[in-house]
ZAMIFI-340990 format. One line per 4 residues: number of its first residue (from 1); their letters; for each residue y, z, x of N, C-alpha, C. Coordinates in pm, 1 decimal. Layout:
NUM) A) Y,Z,X,Y,Z,X,Y,Z,X | ... .
This chain:
1) MAGA) 14129.6,11546.6,10514.0,13996.4,11493.6,10553.1,13974.7,11570.7,10681.9 | 13881.9,11705.4,10701.1,13850.7,11790.9,10791.8,13784.6,11657.4,10895.6 | 13791.7,11717.5,11031.6,13738.3,11618.4,11128.3,13746.3,11463.6,11097.0 | 13861.3,11455.1,11110.5,13888.5,11289.5,11037.6,13757.9,11173.5,11141.7 .
5) VSLR) 13760.1,11079.3,11102.0,13646.7,11007.4,11172.6,13770.7,10884.4,11216.6 | 13769.2,10833.8,11332.1,13856.4,10719.2,11353.0,13745.5,10593.0,11424.9 | 13691.9,10541.1,11296.3,13626.4,10441.7,11245.3,13682.2,10335.5,11149.7 | 13776.1,10332.7,11129.7,13862.4,10235.7,11042.3,13854.3,10068.8,11114.7 .
9) GTDP) 13798.9,10018.1,11031.7,13852.6,9857.4,11098.1,13680.3,9807.3,11103.9 | 13618.3,9903.6,11140.6,13447.8,9915.4,11181.2,13350.6,9846.1,11022.7 | 13310.2,9757.5,11028.9,13194.2,9654.2,10954.0,13123.8,9773.5,10924.7 | 13095.7,9807.1,10761.5,13017.1,9914.0,10762.2,12887.7,9837.9,10733.0 .
13) AVAP) 12879.8,9739.1,10730.1,12706.5,9629.1,10702.1,12619.8,9621.9,10863.3 | 12753.5,9652.6,10977.9,12588.6,9698.2,11090.5,12694.0,9826.8,11133.4 | 12722.1,9965.2,11085.1,12713.8,10064.3,11095.5,12581.7,10113.2,11192.7 | 12475.6,10081.4,11086.2,12381.3,10158.9,11113.8,12297.9,10115.4,11258.7 .
17) AALP) 12338.1,9965.4,11289.2,12261.4,9912.1,11388.7,12296.1,9943.0,11542.8 | 12420.3,10022.4,11574.2,12481.1,10077.4,11611.1,12406.0,10230.9,11679.1 | 12347.3,10267.4,11607.3,12238.8,10393.1,11667.2,12120.2,10317.9,11768.5 | 12102.9,10382.3,11880.2,12017.1,10365.8,11962.8,11849.0,10341.1,11890.2 .
21) RAER) 11778.0,10242.3,11928.5,11685.9,10169.1,11875.7,11565.3,10247.5,11820.0 | 11573.4,10315.6,11949.3,11460.2,10472.6,11956.1,11470.0,10543.0,11837.6 | 11621.1,10632.9,11858.1,11661.9,10707.5,11723.4,11666.8,10673.2,11600.6 | 11659.5,10512.7,11550.3,11684.6,10463.4,11499.6,11508.1,10463.5,11401.0 .
25) IAII) 11447.9,10407.5,11467.5,11295.2,10442.5,11469.4,11257.8,10570.9,11439.6 | 11308.3,10649.4,11518.5,11228.1,10766.7,11484.9,11295.2,10836.0,11346.2 | 11412.8,10811.4,11285.1,11519.5,10900.5,11165.5,11399.7,10824.1,11047.3 | 11356.2,10660.1,11082.4,11304.4,10592.2,10959.6,11133.7,10635.8,11011.1 .
29) AALA) 11090.4,10638.1,11053.9,10940.2,10697.0,11084.2,10912.7,10874.6,11005.9 | 11030.9,10925.0,11057.9,10998.3,11056.7,10964.2,11035.8,11063.0,10830.2 | 11114.6,11009.1,10775.0,11142.1,10989.6,10669.8,11039.4,10914.8,10591.8 | 10999.1,10830.9,10635.9,10850.3,10724.0,10593.1,10755.7,10855.9,10599.0 .
33) GLSA) 10722.2,10928.3,10678.2,10599.9,11032.1,10682.4,10630.1,11111.8,10584.3 | 10783.1,11162.7,10568.6,10766.7,11285.5,10447.7,10728.7,11204.2,10320.1 | 10845.8,11075.1,10282.9,10783.6,11021.4,10138.1,10620.1,10984.1,10191.6 | 10534.1,10960.5,10239.2,10401.1,10945.5,10218.1,10361.8,11030.6,10183.3 .
37) LSWA) 10426.1,11159.9,10268.3,10307.5,11272.8,10264.7,10337.9,11341.9,10062.8 | 10449.7,11292.9,10039.4,10495.6,11323.5,9935.0,10410.7,11264.5,9791.7 | 10439.7,11152.9,9853.3,10294.7,11074.4,9743.9,10154.4,11095.5,9754.1 | 10134.0,11156.5,9860.9,9957.6,11161.5,9886.6,9971.7,11307.3,9777.0 .
41) YLFH) 10078.5,11385.3,9815.5,10015.5,11520.4,9689.3,10044.4,11530.2,9604.4 | 10125.5,11370.8,9543.8,10140.7,11359.4,9394.7,10004.9,11266.9,9329.7 | 9945.8,11207.6,9445.4,9806.6,11141.1,9354.6,9711.3,11268.5,9375.5 | 9668.8,11360.2,9502.9,9600.7,11436.9,9467.3,9620.3,11552.3,9380.3 .
45) LGHG) 9747.4,11586.0,9353.5,9738.6,11664.3,9207.6,9734.9,11578.6,9091.2 | 9804.4,11421.3,9070.2,9751.6,11353.3,8951.4,9590.0,11373.8,8970.4 | 9482.1,11341.8,9016.5,9365.9,11334.2,9046.8,9305.2,11458.2,8988.0 | 9368.8,11573.0,9046.7,9280.2,11705.7,8985.6,9341.8,11724.4,8799.1 .
49) MSAG) 9458.1,11647.1,8785.4,9461.6,11648.3,8632.6,9400.2,11523.9,8540.6 | 9301.5,11461.1,8617.0,9269.6,11395.2,8545.6,9145.2,11384.2,8444.4 | 9143.4,11331.4,8344.7,9035.6,11364.9,8249.6,8967.3,11473.9,8196.6 | 8876.9,11539.7,8291.5,8847.6,11650.6,8263.8,8911.4,11730.1,8261.4 .
53) SAMS) 8974.8,11750.0,8353.6,9076.5,11906.8,8395.4,9208.6,11870.8,8344.0 | 9253.6,11760.1,8273.1,9392.5,11766.1,8228.2,9440.8,11884.9,8128.4 | 9340.5,11915.7,8020.3,9380.6,12040.6,7916.5,9408.5,12170.3,8032.5 | 9313.3,12202.3,8114.5,9300.4,12350.7,8159.4,9434.6,12354.6,8236.7 .
57) VAFR) 9456.4,12197.8,8354.0,9558.3,12214.4,8444.9,9706.5,12235.9,8314.1 | 9760.4,12130.9,8239.7,9863.8,12137.0,8152.1,9864.6,12227.5,8104.0 | 9790.4,12279.3,8025.2,9817.5,12401.9,7942.2,9768.6,12517.7,7957.1 | 9793.1,12551.1,8127.2,9750.1,12681.8,8150.7,9885.7,12748.6,8112.0 .
61) PWSA) 9855.1,12927.8,8074.1,9920.4,13003.9,8036.9,10081.0,13012.4,8162.5 | 10167.5,12988.2,8174.3,10252.1,13000.7,8248.9,10291.3,13103.0,8298.8 | 10278.2,13149.4,8461.4,10300.8,13278.8,8522.8,10408.8,13251.1,8645.6 | 10437.3,13337.7,8716.2,10550.5,13349.6,8813.5,10483.7,13221.9,8941.3 .
65) GYAL) 10320.1,13253.1,8884.7,10285.2,13124.4,9031.8,10286.5,12995.5,8956.0 | 10206.5,12991.6,8847.5,10231.8,12852.1,8782.8,10357.0,12781.4,8794.7 | 10459.5,12860.7,8781.7,10624.5,12851.8,8765.3,10638.7,12743.3,8886.1 | 10580.7,12848.7,8996.0,10641.4,12804.9,9150.1,10508.1,12670.9,9184.5 .
69) LMFL) 10408.7,12646.0,9131.0,10334.4,12528.2,9147.3,10436.9,12454.3,9104.4 | 10470.8,12414.9,8992.9,10554.5,12350.5,8876.6,10669.2,12260.0,8942.0 | 10716.6,12383.8,8982.5,10876.4,12360.4,9083.6,10821.3,12272.0,9217.9 | 10730.8,12310.8,9259.5,10689.2,12202.5,9409.8,10629.3,12089.0,9357.2 .
73) MWWV) 10590.5,12059.8,9250.3,10535.3,11932.8,9203.9,10670.8,11860.4,9178.8 | 10745.4,11917.8,9141.4,10875.9,11825.3,9042.2,11038.8,11780.8,9257.1 | 10974.7,11925.4,9318.8,11056.2,11926.2,9445.3,10980.9,11773.8,9507.7 | 10854.4,11777.7,9539.6,10799.7,11679.2,9608.1,10797.0,11560.0,9531.9 .
77) MMLG) 10778.7,11573.3,9427.0,10822.5,11470.0,9329.5,10958.6,11382.9,9367.8 | 11026.0,11409.3,9347.7,11169.3,11413.4,9372.9,11220.9,11361.2,9567.2 | 11146.3,11439.2,9640.4,11117.8,11372.1,9818.4,11065.6,11256.7,9792.6 | 10960.1,11225.1,9703.5,10896.7,11110.9,9763.6,11020.2,10988.1,9704.9 .
81) MMLP) 11022.5,11044.6,9561.5,11100.4,10936.6,9514.2,11253.9,10906.9,9542.9 | 11303.4,10993.3,9609.7,11495.2,10960.4,9646.1,11505.3,10977.0,9822.5 | 11415.8,11007.1,9895.5,11444.2,10985.5,10003.1,11412.2,10822.1,10094.9 | 11378.8,10731.8,10014.4,11395.6,10546.7,10065.8,11520.6,10529.7,10048.7 .
85) SALP) 11568.6,10555.6,9940.5,11708.6,10524.1,9874.0,11812.3,10555.6,9940.6 | 11796.0,10690.4,9971.2,11878.5,10731.5,10091.9,11887.7,10711.4,10224.1 | 11803.3,10628.5,10289.0,11771.3,10597.9,10427.3,11879.4,10515.2,10478.5 | 11966.6,10411.9,10428.0,12081.4,10362.6,10441.9,12174.6,10487.0,10461.7 .
89) MILT) 12208.0,10568.0,10373.3,12326.3,10662.2,10404.8,12284.3,10782.7,10542.2 | 12148.7,10800.7,10560.2,12086.5,10895.0,10676.2,12155.2,10836.1,10778.5 | 12110.9,10706.2,10792.1,12131.5,10629.6,10942.9,12238.7,10599.2,10936.3 | 12346.0,10571.3,10859.3,12475.9,10607.1,10873.9,12524.0,10716.3,10921.9 .
93) FATV) 12508.9,10845.5,10888.1,12541.8,10941.3,10902.7,12490.8,10976.4,11048.9 | 12375.4,10951.9,11089.0,12369.0,10927.3,11216.6,12448.8,10868.8,11320.6 | 12456.4,10743.9,11262.2,12570.1,10665.1,11357.5,12669.3,10703.0,11362.2 | 12742.3,10780.1,11306.8,12886.5,10833.7,11319.6,12882.1,10956.7,11393.9 .
97) SRRQ) 12758.2,11029.1,11359.6,12697.0,11182.4,11451.8,12736.4,11101.4,11570.9 | 12646.3,11018.5,11621.6,12647.4,10959.8,11756.5,12774.8,10936.3,11831.4 | 12848.0,10873.0,11776.0,13010.2,10846.6,11818.3,13067.6,10965.9,11838.2 | 13088.3,11061.4,11767.6,13141.2,11183.2,11753.8,13038.9,11289.7,11826.4 .
101) RAQG) 13109.6,11283.6,11966.8,13053.8,11343.4,12113.4,13054.0,11530.0,12085.9 | 13141.1,11560.5,11983.8,13107.6,11705.5,11984.0,13003.3,11737.6,11870.6 | 12937.1,11684.5,11818.7,12863.2,11686.8,11721.9,12698.8,11720.8,11761.6 | 12722.9,11718.1,11945.5,12550.1,11777.2,11968.8,12475.2,11640.8,11994.1 .
105) RVGA) 12308.6,11717.3,11958.7,12203.0,11660.3,11876.4,12214.7,11585.8,11792.4 | 12211.6,11432.8,11781.0,12225.8,11335.4,11645.6,12099.2,11410.4,11554.3 | 11965.1,11422.6,11620.1,11860.2,11422.7,11547.6,11864.1,11542.7,11482.5 | 11910.7,11705.7,11545.9,11965.1,11795.9,11437.3,12043.5,11793.5,11355.0 .
109) QTAV) 12145.4,11720.0,11382.9,12290.9,11691.6,11282.7,12211.8,11680.5,11118.5 | 12141.4,11562.8,11173.6,12082.9,11420.0,11077.1,12001.9,11517.4,11005.7 | 11899.3,11598.8,11065.4,11821.6,11674.7,10993.2,11884.7,11770.5,10876.9 | 11956.7,11852.5,10928.0,12089.8,11880.7,10812.6,12118.7,11826.2,10725.7 .
113) FVAG) 12195.2,11725.5,10770.8,12204.5,11660.0,10619.3,12119.2,11623.1,10538.1 | 12001.3,11568.2,10557.1,11862.6,11545.7,10490.7,11876.2,11678.3,10407.7 | 11869.5,11801.0,10484.0,11814.7,11936.3,10419.4,11954.9,11964.6,10297.3 | 12046.5,11894.3,10322.9,12156.6,11948.7,10213.1,12125.1,11830.0,10099.5 .
117) YLLA) 12100.2,11689.8,10153.7,12099.9,11634.8,10035.4,11963.8,11674.0,9918.2 | 11810.7,11708.6,10003.9,11745.8,11749.7,9915.9,11756.7,11883.5,9871.7 | 11852.9,12006.0,9935.3,11915.8,12080.0,9814.2,11959.9,12025.7,9696.5 | 12019.2,11978.7,9675.9,12087.0,11914.7,9543.2,11971.3,11867.1,9477.6 .
121) WTGF) 11837.7,11811.9,9548.6,11757.0,11791.2,9439.6,11684.4,11906.4,9408.8 | 11680.3,12013.1,9478.2,11622.0,12120.4,9475.1,11637.9,12178.8,9357.9 | 11782.2,12220.9,9323.4,11892.0,12244.8,9151.5,11783.8,12136.1,9048.6 | 11811.4,12078.0,9116.0,11731.3,11974.0,8942.7,11593.1,12013.2,8960.6 .
125) SAAA) 11551.7,11986.4,9046.7,11375.7,12057.1,9012.1,11354.7,12152.4,8949.5 | 11437.5,12271.8,8969.7,11443.4,12411.0,8923.1,11457.3,12387.7,8767.8 | 11566.6,12277.4,8726.2,11610.4,12255.0,8591.1,11537.9,12199.7,8516.8 | 11440.7,12090.7,8608.7,11312.4,12027.3,8501.6,11169.3,12102.9,8483.0 .
129) TLLE) 11209.2,12215.2,8563.6,11071.7,12308.1,8559.6,11099.0,12382.9,8410.6 | 11217.9,12422.4,8393.9,11244.7,12483.6,8299.1,11261.9,12423.3,8175.0 | 11291.0,12295.2,8189.7,11284.8,12218.1,8041.4,11122.9,12183.8,8040.2 | 11062.6,12146.6,8128.2,10894.2,12136.3,8090.4,10836.8,12262.5,8028.0 .
133) WWLE) 10864.5,12382.6,8110.5,10855.7,12537.1,7999.2,10886.8,12508.2,7867.1 | 11027.0,12493.6,7860.3,11055.3,12485.6,7695.8,11001.1,12375.5,7632.3 | 10974.4,12256.1,7676.0,10865.9,12174.8,7620.0,10757.7,12199.9,7534.7 | 10698.6,12235.4,7691.1,10563.2,12318.3,7656.1,10525.4,12424.1,7502.1 .
137) RAGL) 10629.7,12491.0,7528.4,10670.6,12643.0,7450.8,10628.4,12553.7,7270.3 | 10729.1,12490.6,7297.7,10786.9,12388.9,7165.0,10685.1,12317.0,7103.2 | 10572.0,12330.9,7174.8,10455.9,12225.0,7153.5,10486.2,12046.1,7121.8 | 10551.7,12050.9,7205.1,10634.1,11891.0,7227.7,10594.5,11850.4,7394.5 .
141) MLPM) 10445.3,11864.9,7432.0,10420.5,11843.8,7546.1,10294.5,11801.3,7557.9 | 10225.6,11685.9,7596.1,10079.7,11648.3,7595.5,10030.2,11678.5,7723.8 | 9876.9,11693.5,7736.3,9798.1,11720.0,7864.6,9871.3,11665.1,7988.6 | 9874.1,11512.0,7971.7,9966.1,11441.0,8056.0,10119.1,11503.0,8107.5 .
145) MHVT) 10164.0,11553.6,8062.3,10268.9,11588.6,8100.2,10408.0,11487.1,8049.3 | 10396.7,11428.6,7904.0,10501.5,11342.8,7861.7,10478.8,11378.0,7732.4 | 10626.6,11403.8,7622.3,10639.8,11419.5,7526.0,10553.3,11392.4,7388.6 | 10509.1,11500.2,7293.4,10470.4,11444.3,7177.2,10500.6,11347.4,7090.2 .
149) SPVL) 10653.8,11340.1,7044.7,10712.1,11272.6,6964.3,10761.1,11167.8,7030.1 | 10726.2,11074.4,6939.6,10781.6,10897.1,6966.1,10975.0,10927.0,6984.2 | 10981.9,10998.3,6852.9,11151.3,10967.2,6815.0,11183.4,11067.1,6921.2 | 11155.1,11179.2,6966.5,11236.6,11235.2,7135.9,11231.5,11145.2,7261.7 .
153) GGAL) 11121.2,11047.9,7225.2,11049.0,10973.5,7383.1,11184.6,10867.8,7395.5 | 11146.1,10805.0,7238.9,11295.2,10699.4,7225.7,11407.5,10735.5,7257.5 | 11467.1,10855.6,7237.9,11588.1,10924.5,7183.3,11630.5,10953.7,7345.0 | 11529.5,10998.6,7480.1,11534.5,10989.1,7613.1,11542.5,10865.4,7653.2 .
157) FIAA) 11491.2,10744.3,7600.4,11527.6,10622.0,7663.2,11645.7,10550.6,7590.2 | 11691.3,10581.7,7505.0,11828.2,10526.8,7445.2,11972.4,10639.8,7512.7 | 11946.3,10759.4,7554.1,12032.6,10857.9,7638.4,12030.5,10790.1,7802.5 | 11916.6,10777.2,7829.8,11923.9,10699.5,7965.4,12001.5,10580.3,7987.6 .
161) GAYQ) 11933.9,10502.8,7885.4,11997.4,10302.8,7885.4,12126.1,10331.6,7871.3 | 12200.1,10417.0,7776.5,12366.7,10429.8,7733.5,12438.2,10501.5,7895.1 | 12387.3,10562.6,7958.1,12448.7,10646.1,8090.3,12475.9,10534.7,8162.9 | 12351.1,10443.0,8163.8,12414.6,10370.6,8312.0,12520.0,10268.4,8259.1 .
165) WTPL) 12612.0,10260.5,8119.7,12735.0,10196.5,8132.3,12796.6,10267.7,8182.7 | 12800.9,10419.4,8171.9,12913.9,10491.5,8167.7,13008.4,10473.6,8301.3 | 13130.2,10560.4,8284.0,13215.3,10547.3,8401.3,13124.6,10634.7,8505.4 | 13093.8,10758.0,8463.5,13015.7,10829.3,8552.0,12929.5,10781.4,8619.8 .
169) KNAC) 12850.9,10750.3,8574.9,12739.6,10622.0,8658.5,12788.6,10527.0,8701.8 | 12874.7,10490.4,8737.1,12966.7,10405.4,8799.0,12998.1,10432.6,8915.2 | 13078.5,10554.7,8905.4,13167.3,10610.0,9014.6,13006.1,10645.8,9092.2 | 12929.0,10701.9,9044.2,12794.1,10781.2,9144.8,12740.2,10668.6,9236.5 .
173) LRHC) 12691.5,10572.6,9128.5,12643.1,10480.7,9204.8,12740.7,10381.7,9304.3 | 12880.9,10433.7,9282.5,12945.7,10333.7,9384.4,12939.3,10379.5,9539.9 | 12980.4,10539.6,9476.8,12930.8,10608.3,9619.5,12804.0,10617.6,9677.4 | 12703.9,10599.0,9599.0,12550.5,10576.7,9676.2,12571.9,10428.2,9701.8 .
177) RSPF) 12658.3,10344.9,9643.3,12583.6,10232.2,9762.6,12696.1,10235.7,9866.7 | 12749.4,10297.7,9864.1,12862.9,10288.4,9981.8,12900.0,10371.5,10114.7 | 12775.1,10377.9,10175.3,12756.4,10455.5,10275.4,12835.0,10514.3,10377.3 | 12921.2,10415.4,10438.4,13004.9,10396.9,10554.6,13126.0,10484.5,10487.4 .
181) DFVL) 13174.2,10471.9,10357.1,13285.6,10476.3,10283.0,13269.7,10653.6,10267.1 | 13165.4,10648.3,10240.8,13137.3,10833.4,10235.3,13156.1,10907.2,10315.4 | 13090.4,10810.4,10432.5,13084.0,10919.8,10583.5,13216.0,10907.9,10618.0 | 13295.1,10838.1,10636.0,13392.8,10779.1,10664.3,13522.4,10928.3,10601.2 .
185) NAWR) 13488.7,10919.9,10450.5,13632.5,10995.3,10373.8,13550.0,11137.2,10394.6 | 13419.4,11150.4,10381.1,13424.2,11291.7,10350.3,13351.8,11364.3,10472.2 | 13411.7,11288.6,10596.0,13312.2,11406.6,10701.9,13362.3,11507.0,10757.1 | 13245.8,11598.6,10793.7,13289.8,11768.1,10818.7,13232.2,11760.9,10942.7 .
189) DGSV) 13297.2,11833.9,11047.0,13226.3,11858.5,11174.9,13146.3,12003.1,11176.3 | 13059.0,11970.0,11248.6,12892.9,12049.9,11254.1,12842.7,12074.7,11182.7 | 12765.6,12202.4,11196.6,12607.7,12165.0,11145.1,12654.2,12205.0,10989.7 | 12708.0,12322.9,10946.9,12745.3,12337.8,10779.9,12860.6,12231.3,10716.1 .
193) GALR) 12920.9,12130.2,10819.2,12995.9,12004.0,10795.4,12867.3,11894.4,10698.3 | 12766.1,11896.6,10836.6,12687.7,11836.7,10781.3,12581.3,11876.3,10663.7 | 12574.4,12010.4,10637.2,12490.5,12067.5,10528.0,12591.8,12017.1,10399.0 | 12699.5,11994.3,10380.9,12745.4,12009.7,10304.9,12763.4,11844.0,10249.8 .
197) MGMG) 12799.9,11789.6,10358.1,12780.6,11661.4,10330.8,12700.6,11560.3,10295.3 | 12561.0,11639.8,10322.4,12463.6,11597.8,10247.9,12448.3,11680.4,10098.9 | 12454.9,11742.6,10098.2,12498.9,11817.1,9941.4,12598.0,11732.1,9861.9 | 12662.3,11660.9,9919.5,12770.7,11600.3,9815.7,12663.3,11483.3,9804.0 .
201) HGMY) 12658.7,11443.9,9945.6,12559.7,11315.4,9880.7,12464.8,11293.3,9794.5 | 12389.5,11455.2,9786.7,12302.4,11457.2,9705.6,12385.7,11524.0,9529.3 | 12480.8,11534.4,9571.4,12520.8,11525.5,9409.6,12590.1,11397.1,9350.4 | 12606.4,11320.1,9443.2,12643.0,11192.4,9394.3,12535.5,11104.6,9354.8 .
205) CLGC) 12417.6,11148.0,9422.6,12280.1,11055.0,9366.8,12248.2,11133.5,9239.8 | 12250.0,11266.7,9247.0,12195.5,11326.1,9145.5,12249.4,11313.3,8969.3 | 12400.9,11244.6,8991.6,12469.8,11237.5,8900.8,12465.5,11056.1,8887.8 | 12425.9,10993.8,8930.7,12322.5,10864.3,8940.7,12214.6,10806.8,8879.6 .
209) CWLV) 12129.0,10947.8,8933.5,12032.6,10917.4,8844.5,11914.4,11054.9,8762.3 | 11996.6,11114.4,8712.6,11919.6,11268.1,8637.3,11860.8,11227.1,8496.2 | 11963.3,11075.0,8447.4,11927.4,11100.1,8320.0,11749.9,11030.1,8335.7 | 11809.5,10933.3,8436.8,11660.1,10839.4,8466.5,11543.1,10900.2,8484.0 .
213) MLLL) 11602.0,11012.1,8566.6,11470.9,11104.4,8580.3,11413.1,11150.1,8499.2 | 11447.4,11196.9,8409.0,11425.1,11247.9,8297.1,11343.0,11167.2,8181.9 | 11359.1,11036.4,8254.0,11287.8,10962.6,8162.4,11103.9,10955.5,8183.5 | 11063.6,11075.4,8299.6,10952.2,11090.0,8356.9,10837.5,11169.3,8238.2 .
217) FAGG) 10969.3,11254.0,8141.5,10891.9,11327.5,8011.5,10871.5,11217.7,7959.3 | 10912.5,11116.4,7883.6,10877.1,11016.9,7822.0,10758.0,10942.9,7843.9 | 10759.5,10898.9,8005.4,10657.8,10785.9,8030.5,10551.1,10857.0,8056.2 | 10574.3,11032.3,8098.2,10452.3,11102.6,8133.6,10468.1,11138.9,8307.6 .
221) VMNL) 10500.3,11281.4,8345.1,10516.2,11320.1,8462.3,10451.3,11269.7,8572.0 | 10299.9,11330.0,8542.1,10192.8,11275.8,8609.2,10105.5,11150.3,8616.9 | 10238.4,11040.4,8511.1,10178.0,10897.3,8558.7,10231.0,10844.7,8647.3 | 10174.2,10810.2,8779.4,10197.5,10801.8,8871.4,10247.3,10665.4,8855.7 .
225) LWVA) 10221.0,10560.5,8783.5,10284.7,10409.2,8824.3,10394.9,10404.8,8741.1 | 10395.1,10494.8,8683.6,10562.4,10513.7,8551.9,10644.4,10572.0,8675.4 | 10602.9,10694.0,8759.9,10679.2,10774.1,8860.7,10723.9,10626.4,8966.9 | 10648.2,10562.8,9048.0,10663.5,10450.2,9115.9,10745.2,10348.4,9038.3 .
229) LIAG) 10723.3,10317.0,8950.7,10817.3,10200.6,8881.4,10995.1,10230.5,8856.2 | 11007.8,10395.5,8819.3,11160.6,10462.1,8848.0,11211.4,10452.4,8942.4 | 11081.9,10499.2,9058.0,11139.3,10538.0,9209.4,11229.9,10368.6,9261.8 | 11122.5,10288.5,9215.1,11149.2,10157.2,9280.9,11263.7,10107.9,9198.4 .
233) FVLL) 11293.3,10119.4,9056.6,11427.0,10102.1,8976.1,11523.1,10150.2,9063.4 | 11556.2,10297.4,9101.5,11658.8,10370.7,9136.8,11652.5,10278.0,9309.8 | 11546.0,10229.4,9354.7,11562.2,10164.0,9500.0,11673.1,10088.5,9488.4 | 11635.4,9964.1,9405.1,11682.1,9820.9,9364.8,11823.7,9867.5,9318.6 .
237) EKLL) 11869.8,9951.4,9206.6,12033.5,9944.6,9181.0,12086.5,9988.1,9302.8 | 12049.8,10066.1,9408.5,12133.4,10145.7,9520.7,12123.2,10077.1,9649.3 | 11994.8,9951.1,9655.0,12019.7,9879.8,9767.8,12035.3,9729.5,9755.5 | 12018.4,9670.6,9623.9,12032.9,9535.8,9582.7,12210.5,9520.3,9589.0 .
241) PAGR) 12254.1,9390.6,9671.6,12401.7,9380.0,9596.0,12459.7,9338.3,9499.2 | 12317.1,9328.1,9360.5,12391.9,9301.8,9239.9,12316.4,9463.4,9192.1 | 12312.0,9525.6,9249.6,12238.0,9664.8,9230.4,12332.6,9730.9,9108.8 | 12466.8,9702.0,9073.5,12540.9,9750.8,8943.6,12470.6,9711.0,8819.0 .
245) WVAR) 12452.5,9554.3,8834.0,12392.6,9468.8,8742.5,12310.8,9485.2,8674.7 | 12182.4,9532.9,8789.3,12073.6,9609.1,8796.5,12033.1,9709.9,8714.0 | 12136.7,9800.1,8724.0,12155.4,9947.8,8664.0,12191.4,9920.1,8518.3 | 12304.5,9806.8,8469.6,12291.6,9778.7,8345.3,12169.8,9703.6,8292.3 .
249) AGGA) 12132.8,9637.5,8334.9,12025.4,9527.7,8249.8,11926.2,9645.3,8277.1 | 11888.3,9734.1,8334.4,11762.7,9828.6,8299.1,11843.4,9931.7,8204.5 | 11947.3,9953.5,8172.9,12021.6,10038.2,8074.9,11997.2,9997.6,7986.7 | 12026.7,9874.3,7946.6,11996.1,9791.9,7797.9,11866.0,9743.1,7752.4 .
253) LSIA) 11764.4,9737.5,7847.5,11641.6,9719.9,7810.5,11592.0,9885.8,7775.3 | 11588.8,9948.8,7841.9,11621.7,10130.0,7792.1,11634.2,10113.3,7675.2 | 11749.0,10109.3,7629.1,11801.4,10114.9,7529.0,11716.1,10035.3,7437.1 | 11710.3,9890.0,7394.8,11621.2,9842.9,7322.2,11468.5,9886.8,7321.8 .
257) FGAW) 11421.0,9939.2,7414.8,11239.7,10022.8,7409.9,11283.3,10125.8,7315.0 | 11400.0,10240.2,7374.0,11378.6,10344.8,7234.6,11398.7,10304.1,7128.6 | 11482.9,10249.3,7120.8,11504.3,10163.5,6949.7,11363.8,10131.6,6907.0 | 11346.7,10095.8,6994.1,11190.6,10019.1,6915.6,11102.4,10143.6,6935.2 .
261) MIAH) 11100.8,10248.9,6989.9,10975.7,10334.8,6969.0,11030.0,10393.8,6859.3 | 11136.8,10423.6,6839.3,11198.0,10519.4,6707.9,11147.0,10450.7,6622.3 | 11161.2,10322.0,6590.8,11168.7,10238.4,6461.9,10998.4,10232.7,6437.4 | 10938.0,10221.1,6558.4,10781.0,10205.2,6512.6,10665.7,10353.9,6525.9 .
């Protein structure tokens, strides 16, 4: 382990509290601001795709500019949905950075860590944009960006629900729910190290949530209530003490709903 951190024996539950109050408030405010701006953009975009303009916006011919717009939509959506659940990890990273005198300014290191985290979701946003393009070309996408086939939608629910019970899901969720252990064991010095750590955490988070995020295609990518419900579910499974069972219960409900969709 590069740049070993000598914090063994420290209680993970109190690690973020060691951060000076002003820095803690600044980090929370910055992340809350980014998340709020993301949701404001999504509401603005959703309003533009309502009733009268839905057909013209959703079925616009794909060009480089339109693909970039769709990619930006996905990236902003992931930022708004995922940053709140990443807050404990970000605060823990900032705390350990503060304790490592060689790390320089905590704010700058933390910003690099967040950038690495968002970089992982940038890859997902690109893949989701390509999938959206393919679904539209195949005639499987409706104006408000959800799949036309109940069978396909049901299959997405069943796949996402089944994934909630897999060892890979459990492993990724365990890392997301243990910020102090992750920072302790994955510590890397310097800005490059912070970027790599952020990307590493982002990949665990992506492994935890990617199939749940694909349910956006089943319920509507621009159905903001659906987007908020998925974001809330991800937040609960990561932060609640019984988060593992929240994940499994959600998986069971998803399988049952998917089966109902296909049957009816």
